[in-house]
N, CA, C and O of each residue as an XYZ file, in Angstrom:
548
protein
N       0.976     -1.010      0.248
C      -0.145     -0.096      0.200
C       0.436      1.013     -0.423
O       1.500      0.546     -0.829
N       0.399      2.417     -0.815
C       1.240      3.457     -0.672
C       0.650      4.614     -0.519
O      -0.546      4.455     -0.766
N       0.878      5.686     -0.240
C       0.336      6.381      0.018
C      -0.713      7.393     -0.800
O      -0.010      7.396     -1.811
N      -2.144      8.493     -1.276
C      -2.699      8.699     -1.825
C      -2.400     10.333     -1.220
O      -2.249     10.550     -0.018
N      -2.360     11.168     -2.038
C      -2.088     12.442     -2.167
C      -3.924     13.293     -0.855
O      -5.015     13.013     -0.358
N      -3.465     13.767     -0.938
C      -5.191     14.640     -0.418
C      -6.303     14.830     -1.170
O      -5.850     15.845     -1.698
N      -7.385     14.719     -1.675
C      -8.684     14.129     -2.582
C      -9.298     15.865     -1.840
O      -9.428     16.284     -0.689
N      -9.483     16.319     -2.901
C     -10.176     18.284     -2.635
C     -11.456     17.962     -3.335
O     -11.660     17.286     -4.343
N     -11.864     18.290     -2.939
C     -13.917     18.890     -3.720
C     -13.676     20.391     -3.181
O     -13.678     20.949     -2.084
N     -13.458     20.773     -4.599
C     -13.879     23.058     -4.606
C     -14.823     22.542     -5.379
O     -14.876     21.673     -6.249
N     -15.955     23.672     -4.587
C     -17.171     24.028     -5.160
C     -17.631     25.875     -5.221
O     -17.300     26.775     -4.449
N     -18.352     25.910     -6.252
C     -19.059     27.331     -5.738
C     -20.635     26.491     -5.418
O     -21.188     25.472     -5.832
N     -20.894     27.411     -4.594
C     -22.353     27.441     -3.602
C     -23.184     27.995     -4.333
O     -22.628     29.009     -4.754
N     -24.345     27.919     -4.796
C     -25.530     29.054     -4.882
C     -25.193     29.491     -5.890
O     -24.648     28.808     -6.756
N     -25.509     31.053     -6.029
C     -25.639     31.679     -7.673
C     -24.959     31.995     -7.764
O     -24.889     32.315     -8.950
N     -23.323     32.475     -6.837
C     -22.427     32.916     -7.544
C     -21.311     33.094     -8.823
O     -20.246     32.514     -8.615
N     -21.390     33.620     -9.758
C     -21.560     33.052    -11.420
C     -20.136     33.598    -11.592
O     -19.853     34.110    -12.675
N     -18.848     33.509    -10.229
C     -17.564     34.221    -11.011
C     -16.987     33.090    -10.449
O     -17.364     32.844     -9.303
N     -15.933     32.111    -11.093
C     -15.416     30.323    -10.913
C     -13.702     31.181    -11.425
O     -12.794     30.439    -11.797
N     -13.527     32.341    -11.386
C     -12.219     32.474    -12.266
C     -11.089     31.504    -10.756
O     -10.263     30.603    -10.897
N     -11.453     32.042     -9.768
C     -10.238     32.762     -8.322
C      -9.839     30.447     -8.167
O      -8.889     29.691     -8.374
N     -11.660     30.308     -7.579
C     -11.597     28.981     -7.664
C     -10.506     27.968     -8.794
O      -9.455     27.393     -8.512
N     -11.113     28.030     -9.882
C      -9.825     27.505    -11.220
C      -8.122     27.604    -10.460
O      -7.191     26.874    -10.120
N      -8.463     28.811    -10.494
C      -6.955     28.913    -10.488
C      -6.302     28.038     -9.014
O      -5.350     27.258     -9.053
N      -7.109     28.420     -7.743
C      -6.841     27.250     -6.517
C      -6.656     25.748     -6.562
O      -5.709     25.068     -6.167
N      -8.051     25.317     -7.272
C      -7.812     23.726     -8.260
C      -6.189     23.583     -8.878
O      -5.427     22.634     -8.691
N      -5.915     24.880     -9.696
C      -4.013     23.885    -10.071
C      -3.170     24.039     -9.707
O      -2.018     23.643     -9.884
N      -3.883     24.953     -8.856
C      -2.485     24.894     -8.142
C      -2.285     23.470     -6.684
O      -1.247     23.156     -6.100
N      -3.544     22.963     -6.516
C      -3.740     21.895     -5.266
C      -3.744     21.158     -6.232
O      -4.260     20.194     -5.665
N      -3.463     20.548     -8.052
C      -3.515     19.650     -8.092
C      -1.575     19.652     -8.711
O      -0.951     18.591     -8.721
N      -0.823     21.173     -9.224
C      -0.149     21.146     -9.482
C       1.289     20.704     -7.886
O       2.501     20.590     -8.068
N       0.573     20.563     -6.553
C       1.025     20.110     -5.438
C       0.647     19.048     -5.316
O       0.653     18.525     -4.202
N       0.083     18.226     -6.697
C      -0.082     16.752     -5.990
C      -1.077     15.996     -5.922
O      -1.000     14.788     -6.145
N      -2.469     16.785     -5.508
C      -3.069     16.810     -4.883
C      -4.506     16.112     -5.819
O      -4.696     16.638     -6.916
N      -5.440     15.014     -5.417
C      -6.575     14.917     -6.095
C      -7.283     16.349     -6.282
O      -6.914     17.226     -5.501
N      -8.181     16.649     -7.158
C      -9.175     18.062     -7.357
C      -9.951     17.476     -8.546
O      -9.741     17.071     -9.689
N     -11.697     17.766     -7.035
C     -12.431     17.679     -8.333
C     -13.325     19.179     -8.068
O     -13.539     19.839     -7.052
N     -13.511     19.257     -8.753
C     -14.199     21.028     -9.331
C     -15.131     20.248     -9.536
O     -15.124     19.236    -10.237
N     -16.258     20.849     -8.718
C     -17.910     20.286     -8.748
C     -18.622     21.958     -9.911
O     -19.668     22.375    -10.408
N     -17.715     22.185     -9.831
C     -18.836     23.919    -11.034
C     -19.258     24.610    -10.003
O     -19.050     24.585     -8.790
N     -20.297     25.627    -11.188
C     -20.500     26.451    -10.647
C     -22.070     25.746    -10.063
O     -22.420     24.568    -10.127
N     -23.067     27.312     -9.309
C     -24.572     27.183     -9.411
C     -24.752     25.622     -8.098
O     -25.921     25.247     -8.197
N     -24.259     25.045     -7.406
C     -24.412     23.996     -6.465
C     -25.097     24.441     -5.397
O     -25.104     25.552     -4.867
N     -26.093     22.720     -4.955
C     -26.592     22.874     -3.721
C     -25.935     22.304     -2.918
O     -25.118     21.451     -3.265
N     -26.092     22.567     -1.926
C     -25.145     21.962     -0.447
C     -25.558     20.867     -0.114
O     -25.030     20.223      0.793
N     -26.885     20.339     -0.993
C     -26.801     18.436     -1.268
C     -25.768     18.225     -1.955
O     -24.976     17.408     -1.486
N     -25.448     18.846     -3.209
C     -25.143     18.134     -4.229
C     -23.440     18.611     -3.750
O     -22.593     17.717     -3.741
N     -23.225     19.373     -3.548
C     -21.759     19.097     -2.754
C     -21.100     18.579     -1.733
O     -19.916     18.323     -1.516
N     -22.735     18.406     -0.764
C     -21.562     16.969      0.237
C     -22.377     15.908     -0.297
O     -22.594     15.031      0.539
N     -22.967     15.687     -1.580
C     -23.100     14.349     -1.542
C     -21.436     13.977     -2.744
O     -20.933     12.857     -2.653
N     -20.960     14.768     -3.493
C     -19.794     14.692     -3.970
C     -18.411     14.697     -3.010
O     -17.257     14.821     -3.420
N     -18.747     14.566     -1.947
C     -17.587     15.378     -0.662
C     -17.731     13.340     -0.503
O     -16.848     12.548     -0.177
N     -19.060     13.094     -0.853
C     -18.815     11.305     -0.020
C     -18.728     10.768     -1.294
O     -17.767     10.009     -1.424
N     -19.282     10.886     -2.077
C     -18.947     10.547     -3.534
C     -17.587     10.182     -3.951
O     -17.366      9.180     -4.632
N     -16.944     10.751     -3.666
C     -15.050     11.028     -3.440
C     -14.636     10.878     -2.750
O     -13.422     11.058     -2.845
N     -15.185     10.400     -1.349
C     -14.184     10.005     -0.650
C     -12.907     11.524     -0.244
O     -11.721     11.419      0.068
N     -13.530     12.482     -0.368
C     -13.311     14.102     -0.232
C     -12.137     14.162      1.366
O     -12.599     14.105      2.505
N     -11.406     14.221      1.216
C     -10.189     14.554      2.674
C     -10.575     15.880      3.079
O     -10.677     16.290      4.235
N     -10.846     16.722      1.646
C     -10.955     18.437      1.513
C     -12.391     18.868      1.301
O     -13.109     18.090      0.672
N     -12.975     20.163      1.806
C     -13.622     20.337      1.034
C     -13.640     22.096      0.913
O     -14.014     22.896      1.771
N     -13.044     22.397     -0.598
C     -12.797     24.224     -0.727
C     -14.449     24.151     -1.156
O     -15.229     23.349     -1.669
N     -14.448     25.939     -0.431
C     -15.926     26.203     -1.093
C     -15.317     27.525     -1.547
O     -14.450     28.101     -0.890
N     -15.910     28.076     -2.940
C     -15.410     29.571     -2.912
C     -16.610     30.492     -2.355
O     -17.479     29.719     -1.953
N     -16.795     31.109     -2.269
C     -18.032     32.274     -1.957
C     -17.939     33.449     -2.219
O     -17.611     34.211     -1.310
N     -18.234     34.039     -3.726
C     -18.234     36.221     -3.637
C     -19.226     36.377     -3.514
O     -19.456     37.584     -3.582
N     -20.273     35.683     -3.313
C     -21.803     36.054     -3.767
C     -22.385     36.465     -1.467
O     -23.476     36.311     -0.920
N     -21.309     36.864     -0.998
C     -22.097     37.624     -0.027
C     -22.926     36.297      1.420
O     -23.336     36.471      2.568
N     -22.818     35.094      0.518
C     -24.429     34.332      1.226
C     -23.402     32.695      2.493
O     -23.698     31.621      3.017
N     -21.862     33.872      2.304
C     -21.384     32.382      3.193
C     -21.887     32.823      4.807
O     -22.083     31.738      5.353
N     -22.107     33.648      5.556
C     -22.966     33.208      7.384
C     -24.196     32.241      6.650
O     -24.881     31.765      7.556
N     -24.616     31.867      5.496
C     -26.030     31.521      5.583
C     -26.171     29.661      4.767
O     -27.058     28.812      4.861
N     -24.431     29.677      3.788
C     -24.439     28.817      3.090
C     -23.624     27.664      4.750
O     -24.131     26.740      5.386
N     -22.482     28.234      4.854
C     -22.080     26.983      5.130
C     -22.201     26.552      6.403
O     -21.786     25.436      6.716
N     -22.806     27.415      7.329
C     -23.842     26.039      8.407
C     -24.897     25.712      7.760
O     -25.544     26.742      7.950
N     -25.354     25.263      7.334
C     -25.936     25.077      6.154
C     -25.233     23.152      6.110
O     -25.705     22.132      6.612
N     -23.644     23.434      5.065
C     -22.955     22.731      4.865
C     -21.966     22.053      6.029
O     -21.492     20.932      5.841
N     -21.713     22.747      7.140
C     -21.651     21.711      8.325
C     -22.785     20.855      8.751
O     -22.683     19.655      9.006
N     -23.734     21.466      8.803
C     -24.818     20.185      9.102
C     -24.954     18.821      8.380
O     -25.045     17.654      8.763
N     -24.925     19.601      6.874
C     -24.789     18.349      6.608
C     -23.850     17.657      6.039
O     -24.260     16.926      5.138
N     -22.422     17.619      6.304
C     -21.286     17.291      6.788
C     -21.154     15.753      7.552
O     -20.688     14.633      7.341
N     -21.939     16.562      8.639
C     -22.065     16.082      9.956
C     -23.988     15.253     10.226
O     -24.491     14.498     11.059
N     -24.349     15.796      9.287
C     -25.507     14.411      8.939
C     -25.019     13.659      8.424
O     -24.881     12.809      9.304
N     -24.504     13.185      7.361
C     -23.399     12.277      6.269
C     -22.016     11.956      7.107
O     -20.864     12.079      6.689
N     -22.431     11.528      8.350
C     -20.925     11.363      9.297
C     -19.487     11.458      8.685
O     -18.576     10.632      8.740
N     -19.552     13.351      7.763
C     -18.408     13.242      7.242
C     -17.530     14.722      7.862
O     -16.812     15.578      7.344
N     -18.159     14.390      9.523
C     -17.043     15.506     10.066
C     -15.862     15.649      9.931
O     -15.375     16.779      9.893
N     -15.208     14.671      9.838
C     -13.805     14.142      9.783
C     -13.275     15.597      8.713
O     -12.551     16.522      9.082
N     -13.836     15.430      7.477
C     -13.421     15.862      6.435
C     -13.547     17.898      6.955
O     -14.247     18.486      7.779
N     -11.965     18.595      5.488
C     -11.685     19.609      6.646
C     -12.163     20.624      5.346
O     -11.965     20.603      4.132
N     -13.210     21.895      6.680
C     -13.468     22.611      5.436
C     -13.178     23.643      5.235
O     -13.329     24.496      6.110
N     -12.737     23.902      4.202
C     -11.832     25.476      3.698
C     -12.713     26.823      2.883
O     -12.962     26.541      1.711
N     -13.049     27.768      3.182
C     -13.870     28.839      2.802
C     -12.868     29.792      2.210
O     -11.796     29.951      2.794
N     -13.118     30.406      1.152
C     -12.756     31.159      0.236
C     -13.331     32.639     -0.193
O     -14.543     32.789     -0.038
N     -12.758     33.484     -0.593
C     -14.054     35.083     -1.116
C     -13.776     35.091     -0.651
O     -12.997     34.586      0.158
N     -14.854     36.391     -1.206
C     -15.267     37.643     -0.628
C     -15.886     37.515      0.974
O     -17.086     37.672      1.203
N     -14.734     37.164      2.194
C     -15.953     37.395      3.256
C     -14.790     39.024      3.956
O     -13.646     39.451      3.798
N     -16.353     39.480      4.918
C     -16.151     40.772      5.827
C     -14.671     39.908      7.125
O     -14.714     38.814      7.689
N     -13.902     40.663      7.153
C     -12.857     40.312      8.790
C     -13.516     39.581      9.315
O     -13.419     38.362      9.453
N     -14.507     40.549      9.768
C     -15.695     40.652     10.929
C     -16.054     38.869     11.199
O     -15.844     38.132     12.163
N     -16.749     38.619      9.704
C     -17.311     36.879      9.789
C     -16.145     35.807      9.422
O     -16.145     34.660      8.975
N     -15.486     36.425      9.692
C     -13.634     35.402      9.430
C     -14.057     34.096     11.169
O     -14.294     32.889     11.210
N     -13.977     34.994     12.110
C     -13.516     34.223     13.377
C     -14.852     33.888     13.402
O     -15.031     32.929     14.153
N     -16.255     34.447     12.681
C     -17.883     33.309     13.475
C     -17.324     31.835     12.347
O     -17.672     30.667     12.519
N     -16.763     32.145     11.670
C     -16.710     31.375     10.188
C     -16.286     29.785     11.110
O     -16.716     28.638     10.988
N     -15.211     30.430     12.068
C     -13.656     29.116     12.588
C     -14.605     28.967     13.572
O     -14.786     27.752     13.494
N     -15.294     29.330     14.390
C     -15.722     28.853     15.444
C     -16.993     28.091     14.628
O     -17.645     27.383     15.395
N     -17.276     28.089     13.820
C     -18.684     27.414     13.318
C     -17.758     26.133     12.975
O     -18.296     25.135     12.494
N     -16.193     26.163     13.250
C     -15.823     24.721     12.386
C     -15.714     25.119     11.070
O     -16.272     24.213     10.451
N     -15.343     25.900     10.318
C     -13.849     26.275      9.132
C     -13.074     25.850      9.920
O     -13.229     25.701     11.132
N     -11.857     25.543      9.042
C     -10.406     25.487      9.517
C      -9.888     26.473      9.027
O      -9.296     27.192      9.831
N      -9.890     26.885      7.630
C      -9.412     28.049      7.161
C     -10.902     28.974      6.737
O     -12.033     28.487      6.723
N     -10.474     30.706      6.343
C     -10.320     31.528      5.538
C      -9.404     31.372      4.463
O      -8.454     30.635      4.726
N      -9.436     31.964      3.098
C      -9.166     32.159      2.147
C      -9.409     33.401      1.991
O     -10.562     33.526      1.578
N      -8.841     34.480      2.131
C     -10.236     35.944      1.399
C      -8.939     36.181      0.481
O      -7.759     35.874      0.647
N      -9.551     36.781     -0.450
C      -8.587     37.723     -1.763
C      -7.339     38.299     -1.589
O      -7.328     39.478     -1.234
N      -5.978     37.560     -1.811
C      -4.431     37.994     -2.142
C      -3.755     36.929     -0.870
O      -2.753     37.218     -0.216
N      -4.548     35.680     -0.717
C      -3.818     34.414      0.189
C      -3.109     34.242     -0.295
O      -3.326     34.790     -1.376
N      -2.065     33.715     -0.327
C      -1.075     33.116     -1.522
C      -1.332     31.809     -1.721
O      -1.182     31.033     -0.778
N      -1.745     31.363     -2.933
C      -1.712     29.702     -3.490
C      -0.715     28.647     -2.342
O      -1.006     27.660     -1.666
N       0.260     29.251     -2.495
C       1.346     28.123     -1.421
C       0.577     28.151     -0.008
O       0.431     27.029      0.476
N       0.018     29.298      0.804
C      -0.716     29.093      2.319
C      -1.875     28.548      2.087
O      -2.531     28.537      3.129
N      -2.493     28.044      1.117
C      -3.464     27.080      0.869
C      -2.908     25.750      0.569
O      -3.782     24.904      0.759
N      -2.367     25.498      0.377
C      -1.789     24.178     -0.581
C      -1.259     23.508      0.864
O      -1.730     22.416      1.182
N       0.142     24.441      2.117
C       0.668     24.640      2.777
C      -0.479     23.981      3.594
O      -0.362     22.773      3.802
N      -1.825     24.772      4.196
C      -2.440     24.438      4.883
C      -3.032     23.325      4.921
O      -2.910     22.650      5.943
N      -3.653     22.944      4.064
C      -4.129     21.743      3.284
C      -3.225     20.538      3.854
O      -3.670     19.811      4.742
N      -1.962     20.359      3.322
C      -0.935     19.371      3.857
C      -0.188     19.597      5.188
O       0.982     19.234      5.317
N      -1.002     20.309      6.352
C      -0.417     20.336      7.671
C      -1.831     19.607      7.806
O      -1.900     18.571      8.467
N      -2.865     20.097      7.235
C      -4.328     19.577      8.408
C      -4.738     17.932      7.652
O      -5.642     17.319      8.219
N      -4.214     17.399      6.668
C      -4.446     16.302      6.189
C      -3.461     15.307      6.108
O      -2.521     15.605      5.370
N      -3.395     14.011      6.755
C      -2.406     13.194      6.941
C      -2.255     12.370      5.455
O      -3.019     12.402      4.490
N      -1.335     11.830      5.587
C      -1.305     10.639      4.068
C      -2.411      9.577      4.653
O      -2.849      9.279      5.764
N      -2.612      9.196      3.372
C      -4.244      8.024      3.405
C      -3.332      7.022      2.698
O      -2.645      7.151      1.685
N      -3.582      5.648      3.790
C      -2.470      4.437      2.671
C      -3.749      4.377      1.267
O      -4.839      4.948      1.214
N      -3.294      3.751      0.574
C      -4.231      3.611     -1.049
C      -3.769      1.541     -1.207
O      -2.764      0.872     -0.969
N      -4.658      1.353     -1.537
C      -4.650      0.065     -2.216
C      -3.816      0.272     -3.463
O      -3.281     -0.803     -3.734
N      -3.559      1.009     -4.143
C      -3.064      0.941     -5.299
C      -1.680      0.935     -5.228
O      -1.009      0.873     -6.258
């Protein structure tokens, strides 16, 4: 058995139609050796959590630019718990007001990456929090 790289599901939840940033992050994570599944635009929380379960993801990365983070993130956290996926690392990126960052962290978000965050910091954070898993491949 050999270790497999972290498996990351990236998604845009809700009506936010801007995905350039999440695609840049996806590329950086792939370049760092992670397996990345991008679910695309306009996803519902249920579909995102289904993808996390189906892909046996270690990390769920949500990109939100619409301002709906304080509504959508609690729903995602609740669904992760209900599906027995509480061990999945949740990270949030996008336009998040400074005053909401501590609230999101208190809810259980692992980290919040705002515009200007370096791609290296995202890669390093995930590597520091997600241990290698053994794969039968």
